[in-house]
C-alpha positions as CSV (number, residue, x, y, z in Angstrom):
1,M,71.7,-103.4,26.8
2,T,67.9,-104.1,27.1
3,I,65.6,-102.8,29.8
4,L,65.7,-106.1,31.6
5,D,69.5,-106.1,31.6
6,R,69.5,-102.8,33.6
7,F,67.5,-104.4,36.4
8,R,69.5,-107.6,36.8
9,R,71.7,-107.8,39.9
10,M,75.4,-107.8,39.2
11,L,76.9,-111.0,40.5
12,V,79.8,-110.2,42.8
13,P,82.1,-112.7,44.5
14,P,81.2,-113.5,48.1
15,G,82.6,-111.2,50.6
16,R,82.7,-108.1,48.4
17,P,80.0,-105.5,48.6
18,G,77.5,-105.4,45.7
19,E,76.3,-102.4,43.9
20,A,73.1,-100.7,45.1
21,L,70.1,-101.5,42.9
22,G,67.8,-98.8,41.6
23,V,66.1,-97.8,38.4
24,P,68.9,-97.0,36.1
25,D,68.7,-94.2,33.5
26,A,68.4,-95.6,30.0
27,G,68.8,-92.2,28.4
28,A,68.0,-92.2,24.7
29,E,67.6,-95.9,24.6
30,L,64.5,-95.7,26.7
31,G,62.3,-94.4,23.9
32,V,63.5,-97.1,21.5
33,E,62.8,-99.8,24.1
34,L,59.4,-98.5,25.2
35,D,57.9,-97.5,21.8
36,P,56.8,-101.1,20.8
37,V,55.2,-101.6,24.2
38,L,53.4,-98.2,24.3
39,S,52.3,-98.5,20.7
40,Q,50.4,-101.7,21.6
41,L,48.5,-99.8,24.3
42,D,46.6,-97.8,21.5
43,G,45.2,-101.1,20.1
44,I,44.4,-102.2,23.6
45,D,42.4,-99.0,24.3
46,V,40.4,-99.5,21.1
47,E,39.8,-103.2,21.9
48,A,38.7,-102.2,25.5
49,A,36.3,-99.6,24.1
50,E,34.9,-102.2,21.7
51,I,34.5,-104.7,24.5
52,A,32.7,-102.1,26.7
53,D,30.4,-101.2,23.8
54,D,29.6,-104.8,23.1
55,A,29.0,-105.4,26.8
56,E,26.7,-102.4,27.0
57,A,24.7,-103.5,23.9
58,D,24.5,-107.0,25.4
59,A,23.3,-105.7,28.7
60,H,20.7,-103.5,26.9
61,A,19.5,-106.6,24.9
62,R,19.3,-108.7,28.1
63,R,17.5,-106.0,30.0
64,A,14.9,-105.7,27.1
65,E,14.5,-109.5,27.1
66,A,14.1,-109.6,30.8
67,E,11.4,-106.9,30.6
68,R,9.6,-108.9,28.0
69,D,9.8,-112.0,30.2
70,V,8.5,-110.0,33.2
71,A,5.6,-108.7,31.2
72,A,4.8,-112.2,30.0
73,I,5.0,-113.6,33.6
74,L,2.8,-110.8,34.9
75,A,0.2,-111.4,32.2
76,E,0.2,-115.1,32.9
77,A,-0.1,-114.4,36.6
78,G,-3.1,-112.1,35.9
79,R,-4.8,-114.8,33.8
80,R,-4.2,-117.4,36.5
81,A,-5.5,-115.0,39.2
82,L,-8.7,-114.4,37.1
83,A,-9.2,-118.1,36.6
84,A,-8.6,-118.8,40.3
85,R,-11.1,-116.0,41.3
86,A,-13.7,-117.4,38.9
87,A,-13.1,-121.0,40.2
88,A,-13.4,-119.7,43.8
89,A,-16.6,-117.8,43.0
90,E,-18.1,-120.9,41.3
91,E,-17.2,-123.0,44.3
92,A,-18.8,-120.5,46.6
93,R,-22.0,-120.5,44.5
94,A,-22.0,-124.3,44.5
95,R,-21.6,-124.4,48.3
96,A,-24.4,-121.8,48.6
97,R,-26.7,-123.9,46.4
98,Q,-26.0,-126.9,48.5
99,R,-26.8,-125.0,51.7
100,V,-30.0,-123.6,50.2
101,D,-31.0,-127.2,49.2
102,V,-30.3,-128.4,52.8
103,L,-32.3,-125.4,54.3
104,E,-35.2,-126.0,51.9
105,A,-35.3,-129.7,52.8
106,E,-35.2,-128.8,56.5
107,A,-38.0,-126.3,56.0
108,R,-40.1,-128.9,54.2
109,R,-39.6,-131.3,57.0
110,E,-40.5,-128.6,59.6
111,A,-43.5,-127.6,57.5
112,G,-44.6,-131.3,57.4
113,R,-44.1,-131.6,61.1
114,I,-46.1,-128.5,61.8
115,G,-48.8,-129.6,59.4
116,A,-49.0,-133.0,61.1
117,Q,-49.3,-131.2,64.5
118,R,-52.0,-128.9,63.1
119,D,-53.9,-131.9,61.7
120,E,-53.7,-133.7,65.1
121,R,-54.9,-130.5,67.0
122,V,-57.7,-129.8,64.5
123,A,-58.8,-133.4,64.8
124,A,-58.7,-133.2,68.6
125,L,-60.6,-129.9,68.5
126,V,-63.2,-131.3,66.1
127,T,-63.7,-134.3,68.4
128,E,-64.0,-131.9,71.4
129,V,-66.6,-129.7,69.6
130,V,-68.5,-132.8,68.4
131,E,-68.6,-134.1,72.1
132,C,-69.7,-130.7,73.3
133,V,-72.5,-130.6,70.7
134,R,-73.6,-134.1,71.7
135,R,-73.7,-133.3,75.3
136,T,-75.7,-130.1,74.9
137,G,-77.9,-131.5,72.2
138,R,-77.6,-128.8,69.8
């Protein structure tokens, strides 16, 4: 009788009570039946340990690779940030130069306007002084 035979329900004719089921005692046969199954567990334990070791080594390798990737990404981001700052500074300098050029042009126009007003006033004053001198005779 095998271990499975002990768990099979006994067929009884309808109308007659069946036997109660439970885990039957196999006695000395139990060791003989379970030894092949239990001996396979040792191999499974070894295989499970190897799988766990392989998984840990793989995780360590992936973590190291990820750390290298992160370092490369951060380095590239740093280079891009420096380039962006340099570009922004150059753009700000160019805008400042344009503003200075505009202000200088406005200042030249204003200086020209003031010079023209001065020339008109000086001419008017010279004319007035000349008229004064003519009237007074001196």
